[in-house]
N, C-alpha and C positions, 0 to 999 in steps of 0.2 A: 821629426816631431818629438817634443819633449814626453818622458814617461807621465808627468802629471797631466799633460793634455790628453795622451791617449787614456788614462784612468778616466778623465772627465767626460770622454766621447763614449766610451763603454758603459759608464754610469748612465748616460743619458739614453743609450740604445736598450740596455737591459733593466734599468730601473732598480726596484727593491730586490730583485733576484740575484743581484750583484753581490749583497753584503755577505751571505754565508758562503756563497761559491768561491767568491774572491778570497775570503779566507782560508778556505781549505785548499782550493785548486791552484792558486797563485801563492800565497803566502806560506802553506805548509807543504805541498807538494812540489811547488816550484815550476808550474807552468808560466810561459811567457804571457804577455798580454794577448799577442797574436794567437797563441795556441788556445787560450782560454775563449777568446771570441769564435774559435772553431767548435769548442765543446758545448758552449752555453745554448745555442739553438736546439740541441738535442734533449735538454733537460725540460722537464715538465713540472708545473706546480700544481700540488694537490691541497686542497682545503679541507681538512679532516675534522670530523664532529667528535665529541667526547664519546669515550667507549667504543671507538669505530675499529674494527678488525681489519687490518691491512693485509695480513697473512693469517692463513689458518691452516692447520695440519691437513695434509693432503694437497696443498698447492704447491705449485713450483714457484719459487720467487723469480721474478722476471725484471728485478730493479736493484740499483744501488741508491740509496736515499740520503740526503743532507738535510738535516733538520734545521729549519728556520726558527720556529717557535713551538712552544708547548712541550709536553712531556709524553713518552710512550713506555711502554714495556714488553718484555718479551717473556714467555712462560710456556711450560709443557704441562700435560694433563697426565695424572697417574692415578689410577682407581677413582677417577671422578674428581680429584682435588687438583688444584692449580698451584704450580710451584714456579715463582718468578726466577728468570734466569738472567735477565739484564734490564737497565733503565737506560731511556734515551733523552738527553737534554739538548737544548739548542746547540748547534755545533756537532753534535753526533752524527756518526754515519749510520744508517738503519738499513738492515738487510738480514734475511736468513741466507747467510754467505755461503754455506756449504751446499744448500739447494741452488743458489745462484751459479755457482761455478759447475756444478755437475747437471745443472737443468734437470734435476729430479724432484720428487715432492719432499717437501720438509715434515717434520713431526712436531714442529712448534707453532706458536701463535705469536703476532705482533699486534698489539692493540694501543689505540691511543688513552691515556688517562685524563687528558683535557683536550680541548679544541687546539689543533696544530696546524702549522704550515711546513708542508714537506716537499722538497725539490728532488724529483727521481731522474735517474739516468736509466733508460730501458736497456735491457741485455742485448737486444737486437742492434741497438744504436751504438752501443759501448763496442760490440765487436766490429761493426763498421768503422769506428774511430781507430781501433787497433790495427785494422788491416790497412787502412789508409796511412798511418804514420806511426812507426814503434816507438815515438817519444811518448805516446800515450800509455805505454806499459808502465810508466811512473806512477799513474793513477792507479792501476791494479796492485802495485809494489805497495804503495803507501796504505791503501784499503786493508790488504792481506796482512801486512806487519802490525797495523793499527789494531785489529780485530783479535790477531793472534796473541800479542801482548796482553791485551785485555783480558782475553781467556785464560791466559796462564796464570796472570796474577789472581784472578777470581779462584781458580782450582786450588792454588797454593793457599790461599788465605781460608778456604773451606777445610783444607786438610791440617794446616798448622796453627791457625789463629782461634782464641776464644771467641764465643759471640761478642762479648765486649769489645774485644780487639777489631772484630769485623764491622761492628757498628761505627766505631771510632774512624776506622779507614774508610768506611761509606761516607761518612760526614765530610772527611777530607776531601773525598773526590767530588761529592755533590753537596756543597754546603747549604743549599736551598731544599733539599730534599724533603725536610721534614714539612715545609710549606706547600710541596708541589706534588708529594705522594702519600696517600692514605697509610697509616701504621700499618694494617695488616699486610699491604702489599711489600712494604720494607721488611716486616718480620718473615714472611715467605722468602724473600730474597736472601734472608741471613740465616733460614734454616732454622727457624724458632718459632714458638708460638706468640700471638700478640702480647698475651701477659707477660711473657719473659721479657720482651722488649720493653715494655712498660716498667719493670723491675730495673732493668739496665740503665735506662733513661733517669729513673729516680735515684739510682746511686751514682750516676755520673754527675747529676746536678748536686747531690750532697758533696760529693769529693771535691768538685769545683768551688762550691761555696766555702767549705772547710780549708781549702787552699788558697783562698783569697785573702 
């Protein structure tokens, strides 16, 4: 059977769910269509409301998520104040990954910013897949490497870059973030006050206008 035919049959069987999962599991991770068809039934679709908490401090993360649509954020609380740690856009892997690996409570939160569609692979089912066939370890490897690299880049940026440089880098990563995420959340992620972000945006606009 030709691959295009296989793809068509899988699309019929798994419908819209295929879109984001195929992009990550097949195109990025390198699963075959056969391997993908084994994983797919374990995945659960979640329709999330705006400002819905899907993970809160004290929970043990029981899933790896693949974001189909919408926007999420992860944050921690310190002295009653929220500090954003990460944002998730369509195509992102969503998880409190240390908690997921260790099956211990997390100290962070993951919350939707807008209505979202998330596909989740439960921890228990993922363990079944790994025991059935070692080929599925490439899923774990991809997730671990992706999240680790992302974490290292953010930590380096916080230590080495100015607030303006961090802002420009964030825009490069997520070009639509200004439309999708409130300014005070962006400022929190950058480690600055909202008014400081407003000044950075104004200076950026002036510099771009003068350079045009």
